[in-house]
C-alpha positions in Angstrom: 126.8 145.7 100.3 129.8 147.3 98.6 130.7 147.7 94.9 134.2 146.5 94.0 135.4 146.8 90.4 132.5 145.4 88.2 131.0 143.2 90.9 128.9 143.6 94.0 130.3 141.6 97.0 128.0 140.8 99.8 128.7 139.6 103.3 130.3 136.2 103.9 127.6 133.5 104.5 129.1 130.7 106.4 126.1 129.3 108.3 123.2 129.6 105.9 122.2 126.9 103.4 122.7 127.6 99.7 119.1 127.0 98.9 118.0 129.7 101.4 120.5 132.2 99.9 119.4 131.5 96.3 115.8 131.9 97.3 116.7 135.3 98.8 118.6 136.3 95.7 115.6 135.5 93.5 113.5 137.8 95.6 116.0 140.7 95.6 115.6 143.6 93.2 118.8 142.5 91.2 119.5 144.9 88.4 118.7 143.6 84.9 121.7 142.0 83.3 123.4 140.7 86.5 124.0 137.1 87.4 124.6 135.8 90.9 126.6 132.9 92.3 128.0 131.8 95.6 131.7 131.0 95.8 133.1 129.9 99.1 130.1 131.3 100.9 130.3 134.8 99.4 127.7 136.1 97.0 129.0 137.6 93.7 126.8 139.6 91.4 128.4 140.2 88.1 127.1 142.3 85.2 126.8 140.5 81.9 128.8 142.4 79.3 128.5 142.0 75.5 132.1 140.6 75.1 131.4 138.1 77.9 128.1 136.9 76.3 129.6 136.7 72.7 132.2 134.2 73.9 129.7 132.2 75.9 127.4 132.0 73.0 130.2 130.9 70.6 131.3 128.1 72.9 127.7 126.9 73.6 126.8 127.0 69.9 129.8 125.0 68.8 129.1 122.3 71.5 125.5 122.1 70.6 126.3 121.9 66.9 128.8 119.1 67.5 126.6 117.0 69.8 123.2 117.9 68.5 120.0 119.1 70.2 119.8 116.3 72.7 123.0 117.4 74.4 122.4 119.1 77.7 124.3 122.4 77.4 123.6 124.9 80.2 124.5 128.5 80.9 124.2 130.4 84.2 122.3 127.5 85.8 123.1 126.7 89.5 125.1 123.6 90.2 126.5 123.0 93.7 130.1 121.9 93.7 132.3 120.5 96.5 133.7 122.9 99.1 132.3 125.4 101.5 129.0 126.8 100.2 129.8 126.6 96.4 126.7 127.3 94.4 128.2 128.1 91.0 126.4 129.3 87.9 129.0 128.5 85.2 129.0 130.3 81.9 128.8 127.1 79.9 128.3 123.5 81.1 128.0 120.3 79.1 126.3 117.5 81.1 126.9 113.8 80.6 124.4 111.9 78.4 121.4 111.0 80.4 122.0 113.6 83.2 118.8 114.6 84.9 118.0 117.0 87.7 117.8 115.5 91.2 114.6 115.3 93.4 115.2 119.0 94.5 115.4 120.2 90.9 119.2 120.7 90.9 121.8 119.4 88.5 124.5 117.1 90.0 128.1 118.1 89.7 128.9 114.4 89.2 127.3 114.7 85.8 129.3 117.6 84.6 131.7 116.8 81.7 132.8 120.3 80.7 132.8 123.8 82.2 133.8 127.0 80.5 134.1 130.3 82.3 134.6 133.6 80.6 136.6 136.0 82.7 135.1 139.2 84.2 137.5 141.7 85.8 136.0 141.6 89.2 135.6 137.9 89.6 138.7 136.6 87.7 140.3 135.4 90.9 137.4 133.1 91.5 137.6 131.4 88.1 141.4 131.0 88.3 141.3 130.1 92.0 138.5 128.5 94.1 136.3 127.6 91.2 139.1 125.9 89.4 139.9 123.9 92.5 136.3 123.0 93.1 135.9 121.8 89.5 139.1 119.7 89.9 137.8 118.3 93.2 134.5 117.4 91.5 136.7 115.7 88.8 135.3 117.7 85.9 137.4 116.3 83.1 137.7 119.5 81.1 137.7 123.1 82.3 138.2 126.0 79.9 138.8 129.6 80.9 138.4 132.2 78.1 140.1 135.4 79.1 139.2 138.4 76.9 141.7 140.6 78.8 144.7 138.4 78.1 143.3 137.3 74.7 144.0 133.7 75.7 142.2 130.5 76.6 143.4 128.2 79.4 142.5 124.5 79.1 142.7 122.4 82.3 142.6 118.6 82.1 143.4 115.6 84.2 142.0 116.5 87.6 143.8 114.8 90.5 143.9 115.4 94.2 141.9 118.6 94.0 143.7 120.3 91.2 144.4 120.0 87.4 147.6 118.4 86.4 147.6 119.8 82.8 147.2 123.3 81.6 147.4 124.4 78.0 147.3 128.0 76.9 146.1 129.1 73.5 145.9 132.6 72.1 142.6 133.9 70.7 142.7 133.4 67.0 144.1 129.9 67.2 142.0 126.7 67.3 141.4 124.9 70.6 142.2 121.3 69.9 139.9 119.4 72.3 139.7 116.2 70.2 141.5 114.1 72.8 139.1 115.3 75.6 135.5 114.4 76.6 134.3 117.0 74.0 136.1 115.4 71.1 136.0 118.6 69.0 138.0 121.7 67.9 136.7 125.1 69.0 137.5 128.2 66.9 138.5 131.3 68.8 139.0 133.7 65.8 135.7 135.4 66.6 136.3 135.8 70.4 136.3 139.5 71.1 138.8 141.1 73.5 138.3 143.6 76.3 
């Protein structure tokens, strides 16, 4: 195990099943405040920082307020996405109405309407790269990246052939007009902190 930037990267796992690896991760003495996910067969453990959590909380609260308590809004919950061993734990997910866990207790990527990821320095390449492509392959209609280092949000829509065809960039402080998307709302970013 090696420490790189603000993440712990572990050995590539190409032959083990995701369930087995997540069971192992649950038994590990993971430091308090870290989250783990598997991207392309590699385990990433990222520390949860205050800036990161503040943005996640703002997004989740706005969605919950707009849709009400019955809306299924998740954070850091495992969802397996298309591609080689992709067990992601997105920062914020909104599931379709009526979505339920499958027989194994997992949420289905086919029921995901919206994903938001807040950038961490050590795993930014995952959010902009393989995770973005996996979300597009899964045909998640709306993917939002909030980047506290750039002070900018990236809104990806219209997935087609494994990538998003539309990207809109909005600086922190401006409103994110998502009224023409599956969310049908406007998110404020004036309280998003920067790193």
